[in-house]
N, C-alpha and C positions, 0 to 999 in steps of 0.2 A: 350169752351176753357180750356185747361189743366192748371192745377195749375204750371206746370214748363215751359209752354211754353214761350219762350223769356228769359229764366233764364240761367245764366252761370253755367258752373260746380262747380265754389265755391259756388254760390247762392244756387244749388242744395244739395250741400254738408252739406251747414248750414241748410237747410230743413231736412236733414236725422239726425242731430243731430252732425254733425262734424265727423262721424265715419262709418265704414261698419260692420253691424252686420254679425254674421255667417249664420243668417238665412236672407240672403239679400231680397229675395222675399217678405217676411211678412213685412221687414222694408220698402223696395218700397212702398207696397201696403199701411200700415198703414200711412206713412207721407208723402208720394207725391200723394196719391189718384189716383195710376196707379195699375191696377189689373195685377197680375203674373199667368200665367197658365203653367205648366209645364208638357209636354207630350213627348213620345218618337219621336223625329224627325230624319229623316236623314240628313234634310236641316239645315241651320242656322235659328236662331230665327227671328221674324217678329214683327211688333206692328200693331195696328188696332184699330179703334174706335167701342166700342159698347155701344150704346145710347150715354151719355155724358161722358162716362168715356173711356179713353185709356186703351188698354188691350197689355201687352207684351205676346209674346208666346215663351217660351224658352225651348230648348231641356234639357231633363232629362240626368244628368251626373254626375258620383261620382268625376268627375275632376271639382269641385266646382268653382274654380279660372276661369275656361273657362265659367261657367255658369255666373258669377259675371261680366265679361267682356262683356258677349253678354248682359246682361241686362242693364248694362251701356251704350253701344252700342246703342240700342233702346231708352233708355232714350235721348239719343244724338239726335235721329230723332224727338222725341217729342218735345224736349226743341227748336230745329232748324226748326220745322215746314216743315220737310222732310218726313213725315209718308208715303206721297204719292210720289212715285218716279217718277221723270222726266227722261225719257229715254237719253235724250241729257245731263243730268247732275248726272247720276248715280255714276260715279267715285267721283266726288266732294261732292256729297252727303255722300257716304260710308265713304270717306276721312274725312270727317266733323264729321261724329259720332264715327268714331274711335279717333280723337283727343278729342273730349268731354269726351269719356270714359275713355282715358289716364288722360287726366286733373283731372276728377273727382277721380279715383282710386289712381293716383301718382301724389298729387300736386308738382309743382316744388320746391317748399320751402323745402317739406319734402324730397325730392329726392335729394336735395343738402344737407341737414343736415346728411343724410347717410355717405357721404364720408367725413363730417368734422371730425378731430381728428384721432383717432385710427379706421381703418376699421377692423371690426370683425364679422365672420359669424354670430354670435348671433344676433347682430343689424339687419341684414338683414334678418334673419329667423324670427324675431318679426316683421317687417315690412311686409314682405309677410303674414303673418298670418293676422296681425290687417287690412290689406287694400285689403285682399282677392284677391291677384295677383299671376301671376307664375313668377318663375325664367326667362324664356325667355322674358317675358313682362317687368320686371324690367330691365334686361339688355339691352333690345332695349330703353328702356326710358332713361338709363343713357348715351348710345350713343347718342340719339337724344340731349341731353344737353351737348355732348362732355366731359363727365365726365368719370373718369377710371372705368372700369369694373372688379372688384376683380377677381383674379385667381380662388379663391374657388367655384365660380360660375361656373366653366366648368370643364369638364373630358372629356378626349380623343378627344379634340377639338369642343366638343357640350356643350351645358348648361346642368347643372344636372337636373335631374328629381325633381319636386317642392316637391312631396310627400316624397321623398327620403332625400332630403336637410331639410325639417323640421323635418323628424324623427330623423336625426342626433342630433337635438339641441332642441329636446320637453323639455327635464328636464331643461334646462337653461333658457327657455321662459316661464316655468311654466305650460306646457301642458303634456297631455297624449295620447296615441294612441286612446283612446276612443273620446278625443275632435276631432281629425282628422276623426274618423269613424262618429261621429255625424254630422259633417258638410257635409262629403260625402253621408250621409244618406238624409239629408235635400235637398240637390241639385240633389239626384237622385230619390227622390219620385215623384211619380205623384201629381200634385197639380191643383186643381181648386177652386178659390176662393168661400166662401159660398153663396154668392148672388147670384152667377152665377149657382152654384149647384142646388140652390132653383128654380130657372126657368126651368133648365133641368128636375128636379123633375116632375114639374108642368106639363110639356109636357109629361114625361112619364105616369101621372096618366091620362091625357086626351086621351092618346093612339096614340100621334104624333110621340113619339119617342120608339123605341124598347127596352126593360128592359136591354138587354145585353149592350146597350149603356151607361146607367147609372149605371151599374156595372163596365165597364169598366172605368169610371171617377173616381169611387172611389176606385178601384183596390182591392175590396173585393166581398165576395160572397153575394148574395141579399138574404134576408128572403123569407120564403114561403108567410108569409102574404103580402108582397109588390107585389109578382109576382100575387096573387089572385086578388088583387086590380087594376092591369092593364087589361084594356078591351082585347085587342087582338095586339099582337106583330106583327111587319112588318119583313118582311123577308129581307129588305133592311139593309145593314150595312153602317153606315155612315162614311165618311171620317172626318178627323180632322177639315177641313174647314167647312163642314157641321154641324159638332156639334158647332163650333164656332158662326154659324149664328144662330143656336138655343139658344143660351145663350144670345143674343142680349136683353139689358134691356129695 
């Protein structure tokens, strides 16, 4: 049983330390005992159990707010016990995970505080950065609570781009472009938890997995020494699903 199963968004947020770190994947792994894998995926993320620990598979993207919401969505499935999809209840399960993510990343009390007093762009920029969300997500959340959406979140009838909006107010919220770049790099990097990589390495040494698979997971070139230690490579390229099966604890 996962440590977050049956927990509310508020309880999970408390387990996270009451905030969202810029390295959300590591934060989730360290504080919630949920492994996070970041790989290139055309589809949305997913979650599954490998051994006794749940694993979230998230697409790599430099739009970190999309990845943050995607991971929060999968946390919703884990907390609500809907990791195994029921075909007759898919919409309800997905809606439930989306609401969980919204409640986790945009708590109602904090949303209401945004529109109290003077409504200024810098306040919204700070909120977007601190909670790891996008301008469209925040706009939708305000509408859900029937709160006014400031005009400065729109341009030409559409919500402004999140990165551009933050860029306009970086100095005011104490950030630089390097901070945005670092966050984008973290969410865009290929990522496998160390323990899972260790299991894959063992399979490579035993000759069960081609060395190119291990090279792919690391995203770096392999040393000649490791190649010499591997018995014989298979010609078979593994899919992401097959790799995850090999990582089972």
